[in-house]
C-alpha positions in Angstrom: -29.1 15.3 48.1 -29.8 16.8 44.5 -26.2 16.8 43.9 -26.0 13.0 45.0 -28.5 12.3 42.7 -27.1 14.1 39.8 -23.7 12.4 40.1 -25.5 9.1 40.5 -27.4 10.0 37.0 -24.2 11.3 35.7 -22.3 7.8 36.5 -25.1 5.7 35.3 -25.4 7.2 31.8 -21.5 7.1 31.7 -21.7 3.4 32.1 -24.6 2.6 29.7 -23.1 4.7 27.0 -21.1 3.1 24.2 -17.4 3.8 24.7 -16.0 6.5 22.5 -13.5 5.4 19.9 -10.1 6.8 20.6 -9.3 9.9 18.8 -7.4 8.4 16.0 -9.9 6.3 15.1 -12.3 9.1 14.3 -10.8 10.3 11.2 -9.8 10.6 8.4 -6.9 12.5 9.4 -5.3 15.2 7.8 -1.8 15.3 8.7 1.0 17.5 7.7 4.8 17.0 8.5 6.7 20.5 8.1 10.3 19.0 7.6 11.7 21.7 9.9 14.3 19.1 11.2 16.5 19.5 8.3 16.6 23.3 8.5 15.6 25.1 11.8 13.2 23.9 14.3 12.4 27.3 15.6 12.4 29.0 12.1 8.9 30.7 12.7 7.0 32.1 15.4 5.1 28.8 17.1 1.6 31.0 17.1 2.0 32.0 13.6 2.9 28.6 12.4 0.2 26.5 14.2 -2.5 29.4 12.6 -1.1 28.7 9.1 -1.4 25.2 9.3 -4.7 25.5 10.6 -5.9 28.0 7.7 -4.4 25.1 5.3 -6.9 22.7 6.8 -4.6 20.2 8.7 -6.0 18.5 11.8 -2.9 16.8 12.7 0.8 16.8 12.3 4.1 15.2 12.6 5.9 17.6 14.7 9.7 17.7 13.9 11.2 18.9 17.3 14.6 17.4 17.0 17.3 18.8 14.8 18.5 16.3 12.0 20.8 17.6 9.5 23.3 14.7 8.8 21.0 12.6 11.2 19.8 12.5 14.6 22.1 13.0 17.9 21.8 14.3 21.1 22.6 18.3 20.4 19.3 19.3 18.7 16.6 18.7 21.1 14.3 21.8 21.2 12.3 20.3 24.6 13.6 19.2 27.9 15.2 15.9 28.1 17.3 13.8 30.8 19.5 12.6 27.8 19.9 15.8 25.8 23.5 16.7 25.0 22.9 20.5 24.4 20.3 22.7 26.1 18.1 24.2 23.5 15.1 26.8 23.8 12.1 24.4 24.7 10.2 25.3 21.4 7.8 22.4 22.0 6.4 23.8 25.1 5.4 26.8 23.1 4.2 25.2 20.0 1.9 22.9 21.9 0.0 25.7 23.4 -0.6 27.1 20.2 -1.5 24.0 18.4 -3.8 23.2 20.9 -5.6 26.4 20.3 -5.9 25.9 16.7 -7.3 22.3 17.3 -4.5 20.5 15.6 -3.2 17.0 17.2 0.2 16.6 17.7 2.3 13.2 16.6 6.0 14.4 17.8 8.3 12.7 15.1 10.9 10.8 16.2 13.7 9.5 14.1 14.8 6.1 14.8 16.6 5.0 11.7 19.4 7.7 11.1 21.8 9.2 13.1 25.4 11.2 12.4 28.3 9.2 12.3 30.0 11.4 15.2 27.0 10.3 17.5 27.2 6.5 16.2 30.8 6.8 17.2 30.2 7.9 20.7 28.2 4.8 21.1 29.7 1.7 19.1 27.8 -0.7 21.3 24.4 0.7 19.8 25.3 0.6 16.1 23.9 -1.9 13.4 26.5 -4.1 12.5 27.0 -5.6 8.7 27.5 -9.3 8.0 31.3 -8.6 7.6 31.8 -7.5 11.1 31.6 -3.6 10.4 29.6 -1.1 11.5 26.8 0.4 9.3 27.7 3.4 7.3 26.4 5.5 4.5 22.8 5.7 5.6 21.5 8.4 3.6 24.9 8.7 2.2 26.7 10.1 5.3 24.8 8.8 8.5 24.7 5.2 10.6 21.8 3.6 12.6 21.3 1.7 16.0 19.8 -1.8 16.8 16.5 -2.1 18.4 18.2 -5.1 20.5 21.0 -2.9 22.0 21.3 -0.7 24.9 20.1 2.2 22.5 16.4 1.1 23.4 16.8 2.6 26.8 18.2 5.8 25.6 15.2 5.9 23.2 12.6 5.1 25.9 13.8 7.6 28.2 13.2 10.3 25.1 9.8 8.7 25.0 8.9 9.8 28.7 10.5 13.1 28.4 8.3 13.9 25.0 5.1 12.4 26.9 5.7 14.5 29.6 4.3 17.1 27.3 0.7 17.4 26.2 1.1 15.8 23.0 -1.3 13.4 21.4 1.0 10.7 20.0 4.6 9.5 18.5 5.4 8.6 15.0 8.6 6.7 14.5 10.2 7.1 11.4 11.7 3.5 11.6 13.1 1.5 12.9 14.6 -0.8 10.2 17.3 -3.1 9.6 19.6 -2.9 6.3 20.1 -6.0 3.8 23.5 -6.8 5.3 22.4 -6.1 9.3 22.4 -6.4 11.9 24.6 -9.0 13.1 25.6 -6.9 16.4 26.4 -9.0 19.5 23.1 -8.7 21.2 21.3 -9.7 18.0 23.4 -12.8 17.9 22.5 -13.7 21.4 19.1 -13.4 21.0 19.0 -15.3 17.8 21.2 -18.1 19.6 18.6 -18.3 22.6 15.6 -18.7 20.7 16.6 -20.9 17.3 19.7 -22.9 19.2 22.0 -22.3 16.1 23.8 -19.1 14.8 22.4 -16.5 12.6 22.4 -17.5 9.0 23.7 -15.2 6.1 21.3 -12.6 4.5 22.8 -13.5 1.1 21.4 -16.5 0.6 17.5 -15.9 0.4 15.6 -18.8 0.8 15.1 -21.9 3.0 13.9 -22.2 6.8 17.1 -20.8 8.4 16.4 -17.6 6.1 12.8 -17.4 7.0 13.7 -17.9 10.8 15.6 -14.6 10.1 13.4 -12.7 8.7 10.8 -13.6 11.2 13.2 -13.0 14.3 14.1 -9.2 12.8 10.4 -8.5 12.8 9.8 -9.9 16.0 12.6 -7.7 17.3 10.8 -4.8 16.0 7.6 -5.6 17.4 9.2 -6.2 20.9 10.5 -2.7 20.5 7.3 -1.1 19.3 5.5 -3.3 22.3 7.5 -1.7 24.7 7.1 2.1 23.4 3.6 1.7 23.3 3.5 0.4 27.1 5.2 3.2 28.4 3.2 5.8 26.5 -0.1 3.8 27.3 1.2 3.8 31.2 1.4 7.8 31.0 -1.7 8.2 29.0 -4.3 6.0 27.0 -4.9 8.9 24.7 -1.3 8.8 23.7 -1.1 7.2 20.0 2.0 5.2 18.4 2.6 4.1 15.1 5.4 4.0 12.5 6.6 4.6 9.1 5.6 0.9 8.2 6.4 -1.7 5.6 5.9 -0.9 1.9 3.9 -2.9 -1.0 7.5 -4.2 -1.9 10.1 -6.6 -0.5 10.5 -6.1 3.1 13.0 -8.9 4.1 15.7 -6.1 4.1 14.3 -4.1 6.6 11.9 -6.2 8.8 8.9 -4.3 8.6 6.6 -6.9 8.1 3.4 -5.2 8.8 0.8 -8.2 9.9 3.8 -8.7 12.4 4.1 -5.1 13.7 0.4 -3.8 13.4 -0.6 -5.2 16.5 1.8 -3.1 18.5 0.7 0.2 16.7 -2.7 2.3 16.9 -2.5 3.3 13.2 -0.7 1.6 10.1 1.2 3.8 7.6 3.3 3.6 4.6 4.8 5.6 1.9 2.5 5.0 -0.9 2.7 8.6 -2.0 6.6 8.9 -2.3 7.1 8.9 -6.2 10.5 9.2 -7.9 12.5 9.4 -11.1 10.9 9.0 -14.1 7.2 9.3 -13.2 6.1 7.5 -16.6 7.3 4.3 -15.1 5.1 4.8 -11.7 1.7 3.7 -11.5 -0.8 6.2 -11.4 -2.6 4.6 -8.7 0.3 3.5 -6.5 -1.1 5.8 -3.5 -4.5 3.7 -3.8 -2.7 0.0 -4.3 -0.8 0.9 -1.2 -3.8 1.8 0.8 -5.9 -1.2 0.0 -2.9 -3.6 0.8 -3.0 -1.6 4.3 -6.7 -1.8 4.6 -6.1 -5.9 4.3 -3.1 -5.6 6.9 -4.6 -3.3 9.6 -7.1 -5.4 11.1 -9.8 -2.6 11.1 -7.2 -0.1 12.5 -6.9 3.4 10.6 -4.4 3.3 7.6 -2.4 6.5 6.5 -0.9 7.1 3.3 2.6 8.9 3.5 3.1 11.6 0.6 5.7 13.3 -0.3 5.2 16.8 -2.2 8.8 16.6 -3.6 9.4 14.8 -6.7 12.1 12.8 -5.1 15.0 12.3 -5.1 14.9 16.0 -5.3 14.2 16.8 -1.6 13.6 20.6 -2.2 11.1 20.4 -5.2 7.3 20.3 -5.3 5.1 18.4 -7.4 2.6 20.2 -9.7 -0.7 20.9 -8.1 -2.6 18.4 -10.1 -0.1 15.7 -8.8 -0.7 16.8 -5.5 -4.8 16.6 -5.7 -4.7 13.2 -7.4 -2.4 11.6 -4.5 -4.7 13.0 -2.0 -7.8 11.8 -3.6 -6.3 8.4 -4.6 -5.6 8.0 -0.9 -8.8 9.2 0.8 -10.8 7.2 -2.1 -9.2 4.0 -0.9 -10.2 4.5 2.7 -6.8 6.0 4.0 -6.1 9.2 5.9 -3.5 11.4 4.3 0.1 13.0 5.4 1.9 15.2 3.4 5.7 16.0 3.8 6.3 19.4 2.8 9.7 21.6 3.3 9.4 25.1 4.8 10.4 26.0 1.3 7.3 25.0 -0.2 5.0 25.8 2.9 4.3 29.2 1.4 4.3 28.5 -2.0 0.6 29.0 -3.9 0.6 25.5 -4.9 -0.2 24.4 -1.2 -3.6 26.0 -2.1 -4.3 22.6 -3.7 -4.0 20.7 -0.8 -5.9 23.0 1.4 -8.8 22.8 -0.9 -8.8 19.2 -0.7 -8.4 19.5 3.1 -11.4 21.5 3.3 -13.4 18.9 1.0 -12.2 16.3 3.4 -13.3 18.0 6.7 -16.7 18.9 5.1 -17.5 15.4 4.0 -16.0 13.4 6.7 -19.0 11.7 7.5 -18.7 9.9 3.9 -15.2 8.5 4.7 -16.1 7.2 8.1 -17.0 3.5 8.7 -16.6 2.6 4.8 -15.8 -0.9 3.5 -14.7 -1.9 0.0 -17.3 -3.6 -2.2 -14.9 -4.9 -4.4 -15.7 -8.6 -5.6 -12.4 -9.4 -7.1 -9.1 -9.3 -5.3 -5.6 -8.8 -6.7 -2.9 -10.6 -4.3 0.3 -9.1 -3.4 2.3 -11.8 -2.2 4.9 -10.6 0.6 6.0 -14.0 1.0 6.9 -14.1 -2.9 8.6 -10.6 -2.1 10.8 -11.9 0.6 11.7 -15.2 -1.0 12.0 -15.4 -4.5 14.4 -14.4 -7.0 12.4 -12.1 -9.0 12.1 -9.8 -6.3 14.5 -7.1 -5.1 14.4 -4.9 -1.9 12.7 -2.0 -0.7 14.9 0.3 1.8 14.0 2.9 3.4 12.4 6.4 1.6 13.1 5.7 -2.1 15.9 3.5 -1.7 15.7 0.0 -3.3 18.0 -3.1 -4.5 16.6 -3.3 -8.2 15.8 -6.7 -9.9 15.5 -7.6 -13.4 14.8 -10.5 -15.6 12.6 -13.3 -15.3 9.6 -13.2 -12.9 9.8 -9.6 -11.6 7.1 -9.5 -9.1 6.8 -5.7 -9.1 6.0 -5.3 -12.9 3.7 -8.7 -12.8 1.6 -7.0 -10.2 1.7 -3.6 -11.6 0.8 -4.8 -15.0 -2.3 -6.6 -13.5 -3.2 -3.9 -11.5 -3.1 -1.4 -14.5 -5.4 -3.7 -16.7 -7.8 -3.8 -14.0 -7.9 -0.1 -12.8 -8.2 0.7 -16.5 -11.3 -1.7 -17.2 -13.0 0.1 -14.3 -12.8 -3.2 -12.4 -13.1 -2.5 -8.6 -10.8 -4.6 -6.7 -9.0 -5.2 -3.2 -5.2 -5.9 -2.7 -5.0 -8.8 -0.3 -2.0 -10.6 0.9 -0.5 -14.3 1.8 -1.9 -14.1 5.4 -5.8 -13.3 3.8 -5.3 -16.2 1.4 -4.1 -18.6 4.3 -6.5 -17.6 7.2 -9.2 -14.9 6.3 -12.5 -15.4 4.6 -12.3 -15.5 0.9 -15.9 -16.3 -0.2 -16.6 -12.6 -0.4 -14.7 -12.4 -3.6 -16.0 -14.0 -6.7 -12.3 -13.8 -8.3 -8.8 -13.9 -7.1 -5.9 -12.8 -9.2 -2.5 -14.3 -8.5 0.3 -12.2 -10.3 3.3 -14.6 -10.4 2.7 -15.6 -6.4 5.6 -17.9 -6.7 6.4 -18.5 -3.4 2.8 -20.4 -1.5 2.5 -22.1 1.6 0.6 -25.6 1.1 -1.8 -24.3 3.6 -2.7 -21.5 1.0 -2.8 -23.7 -1.9 -5.0 -26.3 0.1 -7.6 -23.2 0.6 -7.3 -21.9 -2.9 -8.3 -25.6 -4.2 -11.1 -25.4 -1.6 -12.1 -21.4 -2.8 -12.1 -22.8 -6.6 -13.9 -26.2 -5.6 -16.7 -24.3 -3.9 -17.3 -21.8 -6.8 -14.6 -19.0 -6.9 -12.7 -18.2 -10.0 -9.1 -18.1 -10.1 -6.6 -16.2 -12.4 -2.8 -16.9 -12.1 0.2 -16.4 -13.9 3.8 -17.7 -14.7 5.6 -19.4 -11.7 2.4 -19.2 -9.4 2.8 -22.0 -6.7 6.0 -23.2 -8.2 7.8 -22.6 -4.7 6.9 -23.4 -1.1 6.5 -20.6 1.4 10.4 -20.4 2.3 11.2 -20.1 -1.4 12.5 -23.8 -2.1 11.2 -24.9 -5.8 8.9 -27.6 -6.0 9.1 -29.9 -9.1 5.4 -29.0 -10.0 2.8 -26.3 -9.3 1.2 -26.9 -5.9 -2.1 -25.9 -8.0 -1.4 -28.1 -10.7 -4.7 -29.6 -10.2 -6.6 -26.4 -10.0 -4.6 -25.0 -13.1 -5.3 -28.6 -15.1 -1.8 -28.5 -16.1 2.0 -29.8 -14.8 5.1 -28.3 -15.3 7.3 -29.2 -18.0 10.5 -28.6 -16.6 11.7 -25.4 -18.2 11.6 -21.8 -18.3 11.6 -20.2 -22.0 12.8 -16.8 -23.0 13.6 -14.2 -23.3 11.4 -14.1 -26.5 12.0 -10.6 -27.8 9.9 -10.9 -31.0 7.6 -14.0 -30.5 4.0 -14.4 -30.3 0.9 -16.1 -28.8 -1.6 -17.5 -31.4 -5.4 -17.8 -30.5 -6.3 -21.2 -31.0 -10.1 -20.3 -32.0 -12.8 -17.8 -30.6 -13.6 -17.4 -27.3 -15.4 -15.1 -25.1 -12.1 -14.4 -22.9 -10.5 -13.3 -26.1 -13.2 -11.1 -27.3 -11.8 -7.8 -28.5 -8.3 -9.5 -29.0 -9.0 -11.1 -31.9 -5.8 -11.2 -33.9 -3.8 -13.7 -35.8 -1.1 -13.2 -33.5 -0.6 -11.4 -30.2 2.5 -10.3 -29.1 4.3 -12.6 -26.2 5.2 -12.0 -22.9 9.2 -12.1 -22.6 9.4 -15.3 -20.6 7.2 -18.3 -20.0 7.0 -21.7 -18.4 6.6 -24.6 -20.4 3.4 -26.6 -19.3 1.6 -29.4 -20.4 -2.4 -29.3 -20.2 -3.8 -32.2 -18.1 -7.8 -31.3 -18.0 -7.3 -27.8 -19.0 -8.1 -26.3 -22.7 -5.7 -24.0 -24.2 -6.8 -20.7 -25.8 -3.7 -19.7 -27.1 -0.4 -21.2 -27.7 3.0 -19.7 -28.0 4.8 -19.8 -31.6 7.8 -21.2 -32.1 10.9 -18.8 -31.8 12.4 -16.9 -34.4 16.0 -16.3 -35.0 15.2 -12.8 -35.9 12.5 -10.7 -36.3 12.0 -10.6 -40.0 12.4 -14.8 -40.4 9.4 -15.2 -41.8 5.7 -16.5 -40.2 6.4 -18.3 -37.2 4.7 -22.0 -36.7 2.5 -23.0 -33.5 4.3 -24.5 -30.6 2.9 -27.3 -28.2 3.8 -24.7 -25.3 0.2 -23.5 -24.2 0.3 -19.9 -23.6 -3.5 -19.4 -21.8 -5.1 -22.4 -20.4 -8.6 -22.5 -18.9 -10.0 -25.1 -16.6 -12.9 -26.2 -14.6 -12.4 -27.0 -11.2 -15.0 -28.1 -9.0 -17.8 -25.3 -9.6 -15.1 -22.7 -10.2 -13.1 -21.8 -13.2 -9.4 -20.9 -13.6 -7.3 -19.3 -16.2 -3.5 -19.7 -15.9 -1.0 -17.7 -18.0 2.1 -19.6 -18.5 3.7 -16.3 -19.5 4.7 -13.3 -17.4 1.8 -11.2 -18.8 1.8 -8.7 -16.4 5.0 -7.8 -16.9 4.2 -7.8 -20.5 1.5 -5.0 -19.5 3.5 -3.2 -17.5 6.5 -2.8 -20.1 4.6 -2.8 -23.1 0.8 -1.9 -22.6 -0.1 -4.8 -25.0 -3.7 -4.0 -25.9 -4.8 -7.6 -26.7 -3.4 -8.9 -23.5 -5.0 -5.4 -21.4 -8.1 -6.5 -22.9 -7.7 -10.3 -22.2 -7.3 -9.4 -18.5 -10.6 -7.1 -18.8 -12.2 -9.9 -19.9 -11.0 -12.5 -17.5 -12.1 -9.6 -14.8 -15.5 -9.1 -15.9 -16.6 -12.5 -16.8 -15.2 -13.9 -13.2 -16.1 -11.2 -11.2 -19.2 -9.0 -12.8 -18.7 -5.3 -11.5 -21.6 -3.6 -9.7 -20.9 -0.5 -11.4 -19.8 0.4 -14.9 -18.6 3.7 -16.6 -19.6 4.9 -20.1 -18.0 7.5 -22.0 -15.0 7.5 -19.7 -11.2 6.7 -20.5 -9.3 3.6 -18.9 -7.3 6.8 -16.9 -10.3 7.3 -14.8 -10.0 4.7 -11.8 -13.2 3.5 -10.2 -13.2 2.9 -6.4 -16.4 1.2 -5.0 -17.1 1.6 -1.2 -20.1 1.3 1.0 -21.6 2.4 4.5 -24.8 1.5 6.4 -24.6 -2.2 5.5 -24.8 -1.1 2.0 -27.5 1.4 1.9 -25.0 4.0 0.8 -22.8 3.4 -2.0 -19.8 5.6 -2.4 -18.2 5.6 -6.1 -14.9 7.3 -6.2 -13.8 8.3 -9.7 -10.1 9.7 -9.9 -9.2 11.2 -13.1 -5.4 10.8 -14.3 -6.2 11.8 -17.8 -3.4 14.3 -18.1 -1.3 15.3 -21.1 0.4 12.1 -21.8 3.3 12.8 -19.5 4.5 12.8 -15.8 4.6 15.1 -13.5 1.0 15.9 -14.7 0.4 19.6 -14.6 -2.8 19.7 -16.0 -6.0 17.1 -15.7 -8.2 17.0 -18.7 -11.8 17.8 -17.5 -14.2 15.1 -18.8 -17.8 15.6 -19.8 -20.6 13.2 -20.8 -19.8 10.4 -18.0 -22.2 7.9 -17.3 -22.6 5.8 -14.2 -24.4 2.4 -14.7 -25.4 0.4 -11.4 -26.6 -3.1 -12.4 -28.7 -3.7 -9.1 -30.5 -0.3 -8.5 -33.6 -1.8 -6.5 -34.1 0.6 -3.5 -31.6 3.2 -4.6 -33.6 6.4 -5.3 -31.1 9.5 -5.4 -27.5 10.6 -6.2 -25.4 13.4 -5.4 -21.6 14.2 -6.0 -19.9 15.6 -3.3 -17.2 17.7 -5.1 -19.6 19.2 -7.3 -22.3 19.5 -4.8 -25.0 18.7 -7.2 -28.0 16.3 -6.8 -27.9 14.2 -10.1 -30.4 12.8 -12.5 -31.2 9.0 -11.7 -32.8 7.1 -14.8 -34.4 3.6 -13.8 -33.8 1.1 -16.6 -36.0 -1.9 -17.4 -33.5 -4.4 -16.0 -33.7 -2.9 -12.6 -30.6 -1.0 -13.1 -29.8 2.7 -12.5 -28.4 5.3 -14.9 -26.8 8.4 -13.4 -25.6 11.2 -15.7 -22.2 12.3 -14.1 -21.0 16.2 -13.9 -17.7 17.4 -15.5 -15.0 15.4 -14.0 -11.7 17.2 -12.9 -9.3 15.5 -10.8 -11.9 13.8 -8.5 -15.6 13.2 -7.4 -17.6 10.8 -5.3 -20.9 10.0 -6.4 -23.2 9.0 -3.5 -26.0 6.4 -4.1 -28.6 6.6 -1.4 -31.1 3.4 -0.7 -34.6 4.8 0.2 -35.5 3.8 3.8 -38.6 1.8 3.9 -41.6 3.3 6.1 
């Protein structure tokens, strides 16, 4: 009888308890991918390897268990599989047991976007087909790829079942993706024809309803594949997680990786925000953080992961300096994401790994300050995937660091990056939101929204932005914003003409390589930028003010840089308009691109002024340079504020080898009522809090190396 009542009590408690979150939502996660698939899967004793990963502070991993030199095939499975073409030692069985002992969660890394040409030739009906009818080749120079709509999916699903027979924790898909001229296989053609009652259009003409249907079709095909994959895993165990290498903050039309379409079929959302390549002086310092902010917008509350390569791409067997690794880590977790590091076996034993290990220990020891946080930004910067997919000024992001570049007027990457740099350097907290947020999600939490050449815009988005401004929201926009519909078809006038207080005059002017804009008088938005003339953006739309006032006009173009003092033209450069209860600034030029390309001080100041007047920050910094990024988040319904400071102050080059420590910094909280204590997590110190007569707080900061988190706690009421 006692046993019966004990069991009954246990059941009653279980029934009344709050359901526990899945393990992948209890992060943040500290993930390693030791890329043994390009060398030897079993290169190290499993017990030693698992222990080393745990000692470096990782609690999760993407485990390479399939050999992949030159691409994947069926010859290099180091686990038992019904579709293996060759029997290899069962390394997975041995390793999983050791990983469990070390408390490491294991996602198996499954490459689903790169196969050997030989394996492709053995399965010609699986291959992606180019628009010209030829099989895809040249993937990572030497390989091929398969299509999710072919019988390959059955082979893939069998591999899933075989892997899930082991006590793993999940599957990570690297891919799947399409390419700029695929897939036109017979299976895709039949599926498209059945859905749209027409033939597949070309990918070469990137505008109009037909092309939009193709983009939607390919994203839906990937979503179908993910849905079926996740169903298989969850039928085996609800504790198995699935996610993929997701869409980037770039143009995803070529790959089909539209995160908003794909995230419902995944348990986490990840993207390669920490892959940096080439001349790093041209790569935004805050690239990981910008990607993390966009993922948070797109994830619908699911966990996010920033994938960071420890190497300086395209050199796979290289290693970034320790300072770059710490900054990449800090910028990711500061913006609410978990971190993943891809490391080759050559680098795994290097002393530089101590940099990541120290950050892992910090993140583990302070995990409570990273759970359940939300952004407190009052300004939103828009990354328009619609524009990225349908606008002529957009390239295409492929896989890894490969991309189709674009140059000339309206480059949306440089336009976005310039505005992001201006906001970050002004210490203005901001979110990154997308077209879906503009179209269907609440906007009233933001005092201001910035539209950096959001050229392609649906009627629905335009209507919501009109309502947002009419009700008191503030707006800043540039260049061709709203000049195209959501399929890339040009409008005769801005969809936001009434909001801008201007109309399109019918022409794009430029390039203006040595010309100017001239302020027409003093104005608060031009404070600190008082110049007789300011270097002009390279391109601009000729516009006519209707209800707006011009703060500055373009000068008449000079035939040469020394052709005398230019006269002022009738072309407005900066327009200010009141619409309803809101205020709007419209730059007819691509000032974001000018900032990204030339770092024009006056334009940086102008964007800073707009941001601070349209959306005054809650927190301000004194005595710290613009190379310190400020991220403001909160917990406990705002009773705890978390001020993340990421110090990118290097030695005026990249890769950054050493960060310059900064002293004498001050944090000011404008509305400090109720906040009684402040502490610094990295420094492990209590901070002095000074109350100000205006109700604000002033906090002296400790010396800032790469990263600090200042925690402000509201006093609990008795």
